[in-house]
C-alpha positions as CSV (number, residue, x, y, z in Angstrom):
1,M,-36.8,23.2,-15.9
2,I,-33.0,23.8,-16.0
3,I,-31.5,25.0,-19.2
4,F,-27.7,24.5,-19.7
5,F,-25.7,26.7,-22.1
6,D,-22.5,26.0,-23.9
7,I,-20.3,28.9,-22.8
8,F,-18.4,28.7,-26.0
9,S,-21.3,29.0,-28.5
10,L,-23.9,30.5,-26.2
11,C,-26.4,28.1,-27.7
12,P,-28.9,26.4,-25.4
13,L,-28.2,22.7,-24.9
14,R,-30.8,20.0,-24.7
15,I,-32.7,20.0,-21.5
16,V,-31.6,16.8,-19.7
17,L,-33.6,16.7,-16.5
18,S,-35.8,18.7,-14.3
19,C,-35.4,19.6,-10.6
20,G,-38.2,17.3,-9.6
21,T,-36.8,14.1,-11.1
22,M,-33.1,14.4,-10.1
23,K,-31.9,11.3,-8.4
24,S,-28.6,10.8,-6.5
25,N,-26.1,8.2,-7.8
26,Q,-25.9,5.5,-5.2
27,T,-23.1,3.6,-7.0
28,Y,-20.3,4.7,-4.7
29,L,-17.0,5.7,-6.2
30,L,-14.7,3.5,-4.0
31,D,-14.9,-0.1,-2.8
32,L,-14.5,-0.2,1.0
33,N,-13.6,-3.9,1.0
34,N,-9.9,-4.5,1.7
35,R,-9.4,-7.6,-0.5
36,T,-5.8,-8.1,0.6
37,Q,-6.9,-8.1,4.3
38,E,-9.7,-10.6,3.5
39,K,-7.3,-12.9,1.6
40,I,-4.8,-13.0,4.4
41,E,-7.6,-13.6,7.0
42,A,-8.6,-16.6,4.8
43,G,-5.2,-18.1,5.3
44,E,-3.7,-17.1,1.9
45,T,-0.5,-15.3,1.0
46,S,-0.8,-11.9,-0.6
47,L,1.6,-10.7,-3.3
48,G,2.2,-7.1,-4.4
49,L,4.6,-4.6,-5.9
50,F,6.1,-1.3,-4.9
51,L,5.5,1.5,-7.3
52,L,8.6,3.7,-7.6
53,S,8.0,5.6,-10.9
54,G,5.1,7.6,-9.5
55,N,3.4,7.1,-12.9
56,S,-0.3,6.6,-13.0
57,M,-0.3,4.9,-16.4
58,I,2.2,2.2,-15.2
59,A,0.1,1.8,-12.1
60,E,-3.0,1.2,-14.2
61,T,-1.1,-1.3,-16.3
62,L,-0.1,-3.2,-13.2
63,S,-3.7,-3.2,-12.0
64,T,-4.5,-5.6,-14.9
65,L,-2.2,-8.2,-13.4
66,P,-3.2,-10.8,-10.8
67,I,-1.4,-9.1,-7.9
68,D,-3.2,-8.3,-4.7
69,W,-1.8,-4.9,-3.8
70,L,0.3,-2.0,-5.0
71,M,2.4,0.0,-2.7
72,I,2.7,3.6,-3.8
73,D,6.1,4.6,-2.5
74,M,6.3,8.2,-1.2
75,E,9.5,7.5,0.6
76,A,11.8,6.4,-2.3
77,S,10.0,7.9,-5.4
78,P,9.6,11.4,-6.7
79,V,5.8,11.2,-6.5
80,T,3.9,14.2,-5.2
81,K,0.6,14.4,-3.4
82,E,-1.1,15.2,-6.7
83,G,0.7,12.3,-8.3
84,V,-0.6,10.0,-5.6
85,L,-4.1,11.1,-6.3
86,H,-3.8,10.3,-10.0
87,I,-2.3,6.9,-9.2
88,M,-5.2,6.2,-6.9
89,Q,-7.7,7.2,-9.6
90,A,-5.9,4.9,-12.1
91,L,-6.4,1.9,-9.7
92,N,-10.1,2.7,-9.2
93,G,-12.3,-0.1,-10.4
94,S,-9.5,-2.8,-10.3
95,R,-9.2,-5.6,-7.8
96,V,-5.8,-4.3,-6.6
97,T,-5.7,-3.0,-3.1
98,P,-4.1,0.5,-3.0
99,M,-1.4,1.0,-0.3
100,I,0.9,3.9,0.4
101,R,4.3,3.9,2.0
102,V,4.6,7.4,3.6
103,P,7.9,9.2,3.6
104,W,8.3,8.9,7.4
105,L,6.3,8.6,10.6
106,D,4.2,11.7,10.3
107,R,0.6,12.2,11.2
108,H,-0.1,14.5,8.3
109,F,1.3,12.1,5.6
110,I,-0.6,9.2,7.2
111,E,-3.9,11.0,7.3
112,H,-3.4,12.3,3.7
113,A,-2.7,8.7,2.5
114,L,-5.9,7.4,4.1
115,D,-8.1,10.4,3.2
116,I,-7.1,10.0,-0.5
117,G,-8.3,6.4,-0.4
118,A,-5.5,4.0,0.6
119,H,-6.5,0.9,2.4
120,G,-3.2,0.6,4.2
121,V,-0.3,2.7,5.2
122,L,3.3,1.4,5.6
123,V,5.4,3.5,8.0
124,P,9.1,3.2,7.4
125,K,11.9,3.0,10.0
126,V,9.8,2.3,13.1
127,E,12.0,1.1,16.0
128,T,10.2,1.6,19.3
129,P,6.7,0.8,20.7
130,T,6.2,4.6,21.2
131,E,6.6,5.2,17.5
132,A,4.3,2.2,16.8
133,V,1.6,3.8,19.0
134,Q,2.0,7.1,17.1
135,A,1.5,5.3,13.8
136,V,-1.6,3.5,15.0
137,K,-3.1,6.6,16.5
138,A,-2.7,8.5,13.2
139,C,-4.3,5.6,11.2
140,L,-7.4,5.2,13.3
141,Y,-10.4,7.3,14.2
142,P,-11.3,8.1,17.8
143,P,-11.7,6.6,20.3
144,T,-9.0,4.2,19.3
145,G,-6.8,6.8,17.5
146,H,-6.8,10.5,16.7
147,R,-7.2,10.5,12.9
148,G,-8.8,13.7,11.7
149,I,-12.2,13.7,10.1
150,N,-11.6,14.7,6.5
151,P,-11.8,11.6,4.2
152,V,-12.5,13.6,1.1
153,R,-11.9,10.9,-1.6
154,A,-12.0,7.9,0.7
155,S,-15.7,8.6,1.5
156,A,-16.5,9.1,-2.2
157,Y,-16.4,12.8,-1.8
158,F,-18.7,12.6,1.3
159,S,-21.4,10.7,-0.6
160,N,-20.7,7.6,1.6
161,L,-19.4,9.4,4.7
162,P,-21.4,7.6,7.4
163,T,-20.5,4.1,6.1
164,Y,-16.9,5.0,5.6
165,L,-16.5,6.4,9.2
166,E,-18.2,3.3,10.5
167,Q,-15.9,0.8,8.7
168,A,-12.6,2.6,8.3
169,N,-10.9,1.4,11.5
170,D,-11.6,-2.2,10.6
171,R,-10.7,-1.8,6.9
172,T,-7.4,0.1,7.4
173,M,-4.2,-1.8,7.6
174,C,-1.5,-0.1,9.8
175,M,1.9,-1.5,8.8
176,L,5.2,-0.9,10.4
177,Q,8.5,-1.3,8.5
178,V,11.3,-3.0,10.5
179,E,14.6,-2.3,8.9
180,S,17.3,-2.1,11.6
181,A,19.0,-4.3,14.2
182,K,17.3,-2.3,16.9
183,A,13.9,-2.8,15.4
184,V,14.5,-6.5,14.9
185,H,15.4,-6.9,18.6
186,R,12.1,-5.2,19.6
187,A,9.9,-6.8,16.9
188,G,7.8,-8.6,19.6
189,E,7.1,-5.3,21.3
190,L,6.2,-3.6,18.1
191,A,3.8,-6.4,17.0
192,A,2.1,-6.4,20.4
193,V,0.9,-2.8,20.1
194,P,-2.9,-2.8,19.6
195,G,-3.9,-1.6,16.2
196,V,-0.7,-2.8,14.4
197,D,-1.7,-5.2,11.6
198,V,1.5,-5.9,9.8
199,I,5.2,-6.0,10.6
200,F,7.1,-5.6,7.3
201,I,10.8,-6.4,7.0
202,G,12.8,-3.9,4.9
203,M,15.5,-6.3,3.8
204,G,17.8,-3.7,2.1
205,D,18.3,-1.3,5.0
206,L,18.3,-4.2,7.5
207,A,21.2,-5.8,5.6
208,S,23.1,-2.5,5.8
209,T,22.6,-2.1,9.5
210,L,23.8,-5.7,10.0
211,G,27.1,-4.8,8.2
212,Q,26.4,-6.4,4.8
213,P,24.9,-3.7,2.5
214,G,23.5,-5.1,-0.8
215,D,23.5,-8.7,0.5
216,V,20.1,-9.8,1.8
217,T,21.1,-13.4,2.4
218,G,23.3,-15.3,4.8
219,Q,23.2,-16.3,8.5
220,K,22.7,-12.9,10.0
221,M,19.8,-12.1,7.7
222,D,18.3,-15.5,8.3
223,E,18.5,-15.2,12.1
224,A,17.0,-11.7,12.0
225,R,14.2,-12.7,9.6
226,H,13.3,-15.8,11.7
227,H,13.3,-13.8,14.9
228,V,10.9,-11.2,13.5
229,L,8.6,-13.9,11.9
230,K,8.4,-15.8,15.2
231,A,7.6,-12.6,17.2
232,V,5.0,-11.5,14.8
233,K,3.3,-14.9,14.7
234,Q,3.2,-15.1,18.5
235,A,1.5,-11.7,18.6
236,G,-1.1,-12.9,16.1
237,K,-0.2,-10.3,13.5
238,I,0.7,-10.4,9.8
239,A,4.3,-10.9,8.8
240,G,5.4,-9.0,5.6
241,I,8.7,-8.8,3.8
242,F,10.3,-7.3,0.6
243,A,11.8,-10.0,-1.6
244,Y,14.7,-9.1,-3.9
245,S,14.1,-12.1,-6.1
246,I,11.3,-14.5,-7.1
247,E,13.3,-17.3,-5.5
248,L,13.4,-15.5,-2.2
249,A,9.7,-14.6,-2.5
250,R,8.9,-18.3,-2.7
251,Q,11.2,-19.1,0.2
252,Y,9.6,-16.4,2.4
253,A,6.1,-17.7,1.5
254,E,7.1,-21.2,2.5
255,E,8.5,-19.8,5.8
256,G,5.2,-18.3,6.6
257,F,5.3,-14.7,5.5
258,E,1.8,-13.6,4.3
259,F,2.3,-10.1,2.8
260,I,5.1,-10.3,0.3
261,A,6.5,-7.6,-2.1
262,I,7.9,-9.4,-5.1
263,G,9.9,-6.3,-6.1
264,N,9.2,-3.0,-7.8
265,E,8.0,-2.1,-11.3
266,I,11.3,-0.3,-12.2
267,K,13.4,-3.4,-11.6
268,A,10.8,-5.6,-13.2
269,L,10.8,-3.4,-16.3
270,R,14.6,-3.4,-16.6
271,E,14.8,-7.1,-16.2
272,S,12.1,-7.8,-18.8
273,V,13.7,-5.6,-21.4
274,L,17.1,-7.1,-20.7
275,H,15.7,-10.6,-21.0
276,S,14.3,-9.7,-24.4
277,V,17.5,-8.1,-25.6
278,E,19.7,-11.0,-24.4
279,Y,17.4,-13.5,-26.1
280,M,17.8,-11.7,-29.4
281,Q,21.5,-11.5,-28.9
282,R,21.7,-15.3,-28.3
283,S,19.7,-15.8,-31.5
284,N,22.5,-13.9,-33.4
285,V,19.9,-11.4,-34.6
286,T,21.9,-8.3,-33.5
C-alpha cells in the first residue's frame, strides 16, 4: 500500500490505490486531429482570428465561438513563451485549432511552437525559396526536415509520443507570410516548395511596400492579391489572407481564399464597445 501524507497537517490521507492496481490514463491530453486542415481539404473556407493581447482568458473566451483557428501572435504581441503555454492550455478541449505566428524565421521559435502543441506555424516576412525551405525543414521531422525530437506538450508529456511522431508531419501546417512586393513576385516559387501548406498574404505590410501604407484596397493591392492567389492555386496549395474588414473577408472568400483571418481580438473588442456606446448615444441616454 501507498500512504500519502498532508505535508501541512502531517495527518495520513485516505489510501487511494495500491501499486498492483494502478492503471495508466489512456485519454490523451491533446487531440492530434487538425480540424482546420480537414475542413480545407473538404473544400470549405476556414475562418480565424489573430490573438494580440497574449491573454489566456480572452483566448479561452474566443474558443467558445464558432471560429476554426486562433493565431497566437508572437510577432506583434507582448506574449512570452510561458504566456503561449497558458494560452495553449486555455484552448485545450475546444474545437479551435491552435496556431502560432513566430516572431521571425527561426528554427528555435518554430520548434518551440510545435513542441508546445501548435498545429500550425506562420512564418512572417518570407521572400525567397531558400527561406521557405528553411521554414519547412524546421517544421518537419527527418527525413523530410530537421525538427528536433522534443515534443514535450505536443506528445501529451510523452504519454503519446510514438503516435505523435508518426502523425506530426502530416498534421502540421507550415505557413509562409507574403508581405512585400518581392515576395508577391516570387509567390509561385514559394508555393512550389515541398512541405509548404499555406501562403498567407499580410495585407498591411504589403500595402506599405507598394507605397500606400494603411490602405489595403485599390488596383495595386488587387493585382498583387490576384497574382498570389493564382500562383498558390496553380501549385495546389492553400491561399490565406488577413482581412481588415468583414466585407473584405467575404470578398476574399468569394475570390477563392481558404484560410482567412477576420481580424484580431483587440480591434474586435474596441469596435464592439464603440458600437454599444454609439448606440446609447443615439438613444439620447448619455
